[in-house]
C-alpha positions as CSV (number, residue, x, y, z in Angstrom):
1,T,117.6,86.8,85.9
2,E,115.3,85.0,83.5
3,T,111.7,86.1,83.4
4,P,109.4,83.3,84.6
5,L,106.7,81.8,82.4
6,T,104.1,82.5,85.1
7,E,104.3,84.7,88.1
8,C,102.1,85.3,91.1
9,L,101.1,88.9,91.9
10,K,103.5,89.0,94.9
11,D,106.4,88.2,92.7
12,T,105.3,90.8,90.2
13,V,105.1,93.4,92.9
14,D,108.5,92.4,94.2
15,R,110.0,92.8,90.6
16,F,108.1,96.0,89.8
17,L,108.8,98.1,92.9
18,P,112.6,98.4,92.4
19,Y,111.9,99.6,88.9
20,W,109.3,102.1,90.2
21,H,111.7,103.5,92.8
22,E,114.9,103.5,90.7
23,T,113.5,104.6,87.3
24,I,109.9,105.6,87.1
25,A,109.6,107.7,90.2
26,P,112.7,109.8,89.6
27,T,111.6,110.4,86.0
28,I,108.2,111.7,87.2
29,K,109.8,113.8,90.0
30,S,112.1,115.4,87.3
31,G,108.9,116.8,85.8
32,K,108.5,114.4,82.9
33,K,105.3,112.6,82.0
34,V,105.5,108.8,81.9
35,I,103.6,106.3,79.9
36,I,103.6,102.8,81.1
37,A,102.5,100.0,78.7
38,A,102.4,96.7,80.5
39,H,100.6,93.4,81.0
40,G,97.6,93.3,83.4
41,N,99.5,91.8,86.3
42,S,102.2,94.5,86.1
43,L,99.5,97.1,86.1
44,R,97.9,95.5,89.1
45,A,101.2,95.8,90.9
46,L,101.3,99.5,90.1
47,V,97.7,100.1,91.2
48,K,98.2,98.0,94.3
49,Y,101.2,100.1,95.3
50,L,99.9,103.5,94.4
51,D,96.4,103.0,95.8
52,H,97.4,100.8,98.7
53,V,94.9,98.1,97.6
54,S,94.6,95.0,99.8
55,E,95.5,91.5,98.5
56,E,91.8,90.5,98.6
57,A,90.7,93.6,96.6
58,I,93.5,93.6,94.0
59,V,92.6,90.1,92.6
60,K,89.1,91.4,91.9
61,L,90.3,94.4,90.0
62,N,89.6,94.1,86.3
63,I,92.0,96.4,84.4
64,P,90.6,96.8,80.8
65,T,93.0,95.9,78.0
66,G,94.2,98.8,75.9
67,M,92.3,101.4,77.9
68,P,94.7,104.2,79.2
69,L,94.6,104.6,83.0
70,V,95.7,108.1,84.1
71,Y,97.1,108.9,87.5
72,E,97.5,112.4,88.7
73,L,100.1,112.5,91.5
74,D,101.1,115.0,94.1
75,E,104.8,116.0,94.6
76,D,105.3,113.0,96.8
77,L,103.8,110.7,94.1
78,N,100.7,110.0,96.0
79,P,97.6,109.7,93.8
80,I,95.4,112.8,93.7
81,K,93.0,111.0,91.3
82,S,93.0,108.3,88.7
83,Y,90.7,107.7,85.8
84,Y,90.4,105.8,82.5
85,L,90.5,107.7,79.2
86,G,87.4,106.8,77.3
87,D,83.6,106.7,77.4
88,E,82.4,105.5,80.8
89,E,80.2,102.8,79.2
90,Q,83.2,101.6,77.1
91,V,85.4,101.4,80.1
92,K,82.7,99.4,82.0
93,A,82.2,97.0,79.1
94,A,86.0,96.5,78.8
95,M,86.3,95.8,82.6
96,E,83.4,93.2,82.3
97,K,85.2,91.6,79.4
98,V,88.3,91.1,81.5
99,A,86.2,89.7,84.3
100,R,84.7,87.2,82.0
101,Q,88.1,86.1,80.7
102,G,89.1,85.3,84.3
103,M,86.0,83.2,84.8
104,A,86.5,81.2,81.6
105,K,89.2,79.0,83.2
């Protein structure tokens, strides 16, 4: 299957979830730590799935570029907590920058 030039979030979630279930989740359950480097929409799909974020809320989520987001998961891969690595003010500024990019259209 060819990767589309553009993709709505629903399609991204539909494409991401099989990879989560078939590859990422088993790797985590085996005790390994996983780093996911991805585009904003793919990361939104991950956050939407893990945190059960609504359609309305996920489109307002501004994931900062290049800022590591850490999830601590329980044995069933439910989030215990999540946080960005970095100074709180830097994270906030990076989120605001992403929000402004979305408004520039």
